[in-house]
N, C-alpha and C positions, 0 to 999 in steps of 0.2 A: 824229859825222856832221856835215859842214858843209852848211848849206842850199844847195840848188841848184834850177835851174829844172825839173828832172825829178822833184821830190818827189811831185807829183800822180800820176805814172805808177807809183810803187812800190806793192807789195802792202800790204794793210791791216796784217798782222802787223809788217811792216818799219816802217811809219809809226808804229805804236803804240810801238815801241821807239826809233826814231831821228827821227821827224818833229818839226820845230821845235827840235831839240836842237843845241847848239853846245858845243864844249870851252871851258871858261872859262879865264881866264889862269893858273889853277893846274893845269890839265889834268884837272879833274873830268869824268867821262864822261857825266854828266847835268847839266842846268841846276841850279845850287845854289839854296838857299833864301836869298833876300834879304828878311829881315824888317824892312827899313828903311821908315820912313814917308816919308822925304824923301831926295833925292839932291843932292850938291853939284856945282858947275861951276867950271872953271878961270877963267871970265870971264863978264861980263854978256852978251857977244855969244853965247857958247856956250849960255847959258840961253835967250836969246831965240830961237835957232835951233830949240830943242826946243819952246818954248812956242808959237811961230808956225808949227810944222809943217814947217820946212825940213829938219830932221834928225830921224830916229827916235832916241829916247833915253829916259832915265829922269828923272822929275821928282818925282812925288808919287803915293803908292800908291792913294789914293782915286780918282785919275784912271785907274788901271790902268797907269800909266807906271812899271812895275816889271819887272825882267827875268824873275823867276820867273813872274809872271802872263802876260807876253807870250809866253813860251816855251810854256806850256800852251795858250794861245789859238791859237797857230800850229798846234800838234799837232791840236787839236780841229777846226779849220777843214779841215785836210788829211783827217782821218778821215771827215768828212761831205761832202767835195768842195766846200766853200764857199771864198769869197775871204777871209773874215774871221770872227772869233768874239769874243764878249765873255763873260767869266766874271762870275757873280753870286753873292751870298751864299746864294741858294736858288733852286729851280726856280720858285717863286711870284714871286720878285723878277724873274726873267727874263721870265716871262709878263706881269707887270704893266707893266714898262718897255716891252716890245714893243708892247703895246696902247696905252699912253699916248703913245708916240712916233708912232703912226700914226692915232690917232683924236682928233677934236675934238668939242666940244659939238654934239649933234644927229647924230653919226655912228652907224654901225650895225655890229654884229658878228654873224656867223652861226656857231653852234657845232653841229657834226654829231656825233651819237652820245654815248655816255657819256664823262664826263670825271671826273678826280679831284675829290673833294668841295670842296677849296679853290679849284680853278679855277671850279667851278660857283658858289660863293659870290662870288668876285670878279666874275664876269660878271652874276650874277643880283641881287646885293645892293649891291656897292660901286660899280660903274661907272654904274648909273642915277643916282647922286648927281651925276655930271658930265653927265647927259643923254646917256649912251652906252648904247644899248639893244642887247640880244642876242636874236636869234631862235634857239630851240633846236629842232633837228631830231633825231629818232631816227635811228640808223644806217640803218634800213630806209627812211627818208624822203629819202635822198640825191637821189632823182629829183625832189624838189620844190625843189632848190636854185635852178634858173633862175627859178622863180616868186616866191621870197622874197627874192632878191638885189635890191638897189636901187642907185640912183646915190649913196647915202650909205653903202653897205656898203664898209668899208675892209679888213676881215679876215674870211676864212673859216678857222675854227680847228677842229682835231680831233686826237684821239689815234688811233693805230692801231698795234697792237691797243688796244682801249679798256679802261679800268678801270671795272668789274671783269668785264664780260661778254665780253671778248676779241673783240669785233666787229672785223672788218677793213674799213676804209674804203678805197675805191679812190682812191688819191692822184691819179693822172693825171686821172681823171674830174672830181673836185672842182676840181683846179687849172685845168683847161681852162675851166670855167664862171667861176671867179673871175677869170681873166686877161681873158676877153672883156669882163667887166664892170668892169675896172679895180681889182679888189680883190687883196690879198695873201693867199696861202695859207700858213698857219702850221701846221706839223705837230709835235706832241709825239711825239718818237721814243724816249721813255724806255723803254717796255716792250720795244721791238725792239732798240735800240742800233744803232750804225753797223755792227756785225758782221752783222746780219740784214736791214737795210733802209737805203736811201739816198733819202730823200724829195726832196732837191734834184735828183737825176738824173731823178726822175719828174715834175718840174714844180713842186714846192713852192718858195716864195720864201724861207721862213725855217724853220729847224729849232730847236726848243727841247728841252732835256733838264733833268730833275732829275739833276744829277751825283751826288746822294746815292745813287742806285740803282746801275745796272750800271756806269757809268763809274767811280764810286768803288769799288764792289764789295766793301767790307769793313765796312760799317755803322759807319764811324768818321769820316765827314765829311759836311757839309751844303753843298750848292752848286747852282748852275744855270749853264746856258750858252745863248747864242743864236748861231746860225750862219747866214750868208747872204752876199749880195753886199756889197762894200765900201760902196756907197751906202746900202743899207738899214741895215747895221750902224752906220755913222757917225751916222745919225739917232737911233739908240737910245743911243749912247754918252753923249750929253749928259744924258739922263734918268738913266742909271746914276750918272753923276758927281754930279748935283745931288740925287738921292734917297738918295745914300750907300749904294748897294747892292753895293759892291765885295766880292768874295771876299778873305779874308785871305791873305797870301802863304804862311803856314804850311799853310793848307788847300789852296791851289793846288799846293804841293809834294807833299802827300799824294796829291792827284789825279793828278799826273804819275807818281808811283810806281805807282798803280793801273792807269793806262792801258797800261803796258808789258805787263800780262798780260791785257788785255781780251779778246783773241780766244780764247785758250785757255780762259779762264773761261766765256765765253758759249757757246762750242761745246759744252763739257761740260754746261752747264746745259740747252742745247737737247736733248741726248741724254737726259739724266735726265728732263726734263719729258715727253718723248715716251713714255718707258717708264712713268712714273707715270700719265699721262693714259690710256694703253692699259689699264693695270690698273683704273683707276677706272671706265672705260667698261664693264667686265665685272662690276662689283660690284653685288650685289642691292640694296644700300641707297643707291645713287647713281642719281638719276633722269636727270640730264643732265650732260655734261662739256663745258666750253667750252675748247677748245684748237685753235688754227688748224692744227696738224699732223695732226689726225684727219681721215680721208677723208670722214666724214659730217658734219663741222662745216660749218655754212652758209657760212662765209667761206673755206673751204679753197682753192677754186680761185683766188680773188683773191690770197690769201696766197701760194700757190704761184707766182703770176706776179710778185708784187712784193717777195717776201721770199726771202732765201737761207737762212734758218733760222727756226724758229717760236717761239723764245724759251723762257724758263724759267718763265713765269707760266701758271697754270691756275686756273680757277674751276669749281665744280661745285655741283649742287643735291642736298643730302642729303634723303633720304626721311624727313622729320620736321619738327616745328615748331621755333620758336626755341630752346626749352629743350632739346629732344632734340639739336639741332644743337650747341648750346653744350656739352652733356655729351660729345658725340663729340670736339669740338675739345679739350676739357679732358683727354681721355684720351691725346692725342698726347704723345709723349716726345721724339722727335727734332725735330719741327717746333715751334719756339718761337712762342708766341702774342705777336705784335707787329705794329705797323704797319710800313710801309716794305717794301722788297723789293730784290732784286738782289744781296744779299750772298752770302758764301761759305757761310753757314748757312741752312738752310731755315726759312721762316717761314709762319705760318698766321694768318688773321684772318677774322672774319665782317664783311663790309662794313657791315652795319647797326650794328656797334659801333665802327667806326673811320673808315675812309676816307669813308663816306657817312652817318655818324651824324647830321650836321647837315642832311641833306636831309629834306624832309617825307616822311612815310610814303606820301602820295599820289604824289609824284614818284618815289620809289623803286619803287612798285608799277608805275607807268607804264613804267619802264625795266627791269622784271624783276629788280630788286635785292631779292630776297625774303628772308624770315627764314631759310630753309634754305640760303642761298648761303654757300659757303666759298671763300676765295681762298688759293691756295698760291703761294709763291715757292720754287722748287727751288734748293737750294744745290749744294755740291760734295761732299756725302756720297755713299756708294755708293747707287745707285738701289735695289738689293735691300733695303737697310736702311730706306729711306724707304717703300718699298712694304709691308714687314712692319709698320712702325709704323702706317701707314694701315689696314692690314688688321685689326690688333688694336683700333684706336680706333673704326672704323666699326661693328664688331660684327656 
């Protein structure tokens, strides 16, 4: 597929396969792997044309000026409806560069709802060293956003659905408040993926992903991406370059392979998670099920309005203490005990042991991340087999 001005108008499945792709000089049907660190030029003038931005070209991989990397970035920008994208070595690298590019000493960030433990540590422990402070609001406190935002607030950050409570944050509502006050809205779209949610179309300025998860989809790569307007992305580029956060071309090539099947994978995971969540809701050992696709889930109506699918992630509260919950998790056979999510295999974890282990018990309690919480990532196994496995493990 040769890039054309109508690429944005094509369907998501078509973009996953063809977006950003060009036939190479050998006729390869997908962008090949260029694992070169540097690229040669026929003349000094040709080099300067690229260095000084007159011509798009390849120069040095740490800068991202590598054809494999640029092809995947074009595809990801198209999938999220953004003008430009930047690949990173991890989701945390993407978040850190985005914040550092937009905040200075004395500036302020607002974080709404639960976030990944590494994100919480970055905001709560690392950024204060640069006098960049964060106000943390619970998801239920989104109504307080107008009163806590200040003229030094540069970023309003949130995940939706959130990790691990699956809270749904109303993107348009938060983005409207941020825009009026001159702040950028940054949405972590990892749990939803572009298949289920389009934050930029709902008013967000920047979308970030851990590409390790659904975008990679096979638990065999680590990466991140930032997507937004060209102006916003250009300001982040120099931070990626100088912090050395570039994704390796080999990883970008794997990511490109994975993106071609993104839609079919995620739609199947949506269906499986819906079936698993429905089963859990009726189990006597399960107190609460957190899944946006359930009619009685508190965030269901917002999710139904801003999402086209409800995702493959579920959390639930087991009727038992930490030891009993651990024993139930240990009895699972098809769900592998592991951190991360979004792969073709189903995974299980207790947030207190992995994703939110570094958070203080008091902060976990405030957020409802209790000892009996279990988080599931539904893969591509038969839903009946996953349900049978849960049924035997829960007892």
